[in-house]
N, C-alpha and C positions, 0 to 999 in steps of 0.2 A: 425505569430499568432499561436501560440502555443495548439493546441486544444488536451483533453486528452479524450479516452471516457472508460469507467470503465464496463467490465462483468463478471461476473460469481457467480453473488451471488443464496442464493434460498434459501430453509429450511430444517437444515439439525437435524441426532440424534447429541444427548452430544457424544461425545468420536467417534465420523464423522473425517471424512474430506473434504478439496473445497479447489478449487484454481482459485483464482482472477486476470481477466485476468485487464491491462489499455494502451491501444489503444494509439497512439501517432502519434498526425504529425511530415513529416517526418526529417531525425535527432535530437528528441528530446531527446530519452533515450542514446545515444552514447553522451551525448554535456552533460547534466544536474544530477547531484542527483537527484536518485527522491525515494521519500519518499510515504508511507500509515498511512490513519489517519480513527480513525473510532465516530463517534455519536451519541450515543444510544442521545432518546429522552429524552431532560432536563437537559441533560449535554453538558458539550466541548465536545470539539473535543481534543480527543487525535491523544497520538502520537504513533503509532502501529509500524512501521520496514525506514525503508534506506536504500539506497542502492551509494554509490556515482557513477562519471562515471569514461571513462577512464581505463585500465586496471589493478587499485587495486581490484578494486571489496569489496572496504571494507560497509562491514554491521555493525547496529547499529540496538539493537531490544528496546523493551517496557521490562518492568522483567514481566510481563503480559503474555508476550508470546512466552520470550524468548525458546526456548527449542522446542519448538510446531509450532511455523512458521515460511516463510522463503522464504526473498527477492528474489532473481531473475532479469535475468532480457533481454532479447536477440537483440543487434542491430539493426541485421538485418532484424530482424521481427517490431521493433521498438515496439515492444514490455513491459513491467514491469509485475514483477508476486507478488501472494503474500499466498502460498501454506499451506492452513488454517491445522495443524491436532490437531488429539487428542481435535476438540474442545469441551466450554463450555456455560454454559448457561450468565453465562455473556460476552461472548466473539456478542452477540449479537446488531448489531448496521448497522449501514448506513458507506459503507467504503467509505474514498473518495483515490483517486491516484492523487498523489500536484509532479510540479518541483521544484527544486531551483534556484532563485535569484541568489546562492552563489557563487562562485567559486570553494569552497577547502573547506574540509569536509560535515559533513552530519546533517543539521536540525533536533532539534528534536523536536520543536517549527514550532506551524501553518508560523509565521511570515517570515517563513525562505527561502517561498514557496510561489512563483508569481503567479503561474496555479494550476488550480487547475481542477478536472471531475464533472462530477452534483451523482456521488457516488453509490453502490448499497448495492440492504441489503441484508443479512446474520442473519438471524433468525436461533434460534441452540433453539427446542427440551428438556426437562431433559431425 
């Protein structure tokens, strides 16, 4: 059973940085495309970033975070990261890590992911 645990959320001022971590059960990160999503109160869960498994390490980002956020992974630590730079109040949300069931590509919708963490809250103050 795949398990995902996010950490690293908190309160940060606009313009600051934060790094989220997602620790997965053994072998998950090296064998699945991993994604980050976020959900603000009263809104849908939105795609943030995804990173494919294997050596190509293809990445894709939502337009709203492109150039500010970076997804990466450490297979040895079974961990995927989301580095958040130059954060804005609109980035305030619960952030979720997910592992895809699709073997090729990097899905940008939630239905492309089979396993989810419990989420970590990020709050950006003006």
